[in-house]
Phi, psi and omega in degrees: 000136184283151177286140181291145177283141178268149177268135179250133178226156172255149180199185181234136179288126180252336182205141175261125182251165178295162176062041175058040176243157183221151170259125185238133175261118183282168181294340178265020178065021176263134179258134178227165175254129183234159172243164183279133178292157183300322180292327178290324176292316182299318181270006176053050178278120182275139177230143182226172177297133180099348179289143176269129186227161171254135186236138173259133182232138176284143178292346181275328180226103185273008180257352181230152180200184181233128178279122185245346184203136173251124182281141175272128177264165181292341183284342182285138180260341179092359180199185179288147180296141179087355179261146177278147181286325176239134182291142177271130179247132178247126179247145176282121180264130177268133180252000000 
């Protein structure tokens, strides 16, 4: 018997719940509860309220899902504010 196909939706995290669960509002205004996928835990991908994510949902239970991807928005800088992305090295030049 073949494995059932999962439905993929995009949404926004609206609430952080205990035990690594999140409440996500999908683009079709449906709210579901999701947990973090194993690869996101393994790679220590941080998620916060307001992040745009991709969610996989089983066709059998449309109220629960698994978060599989966090989208990078243009507002993210990739580091702490005020820090340079590459360190500047100054060498003493002998003349």
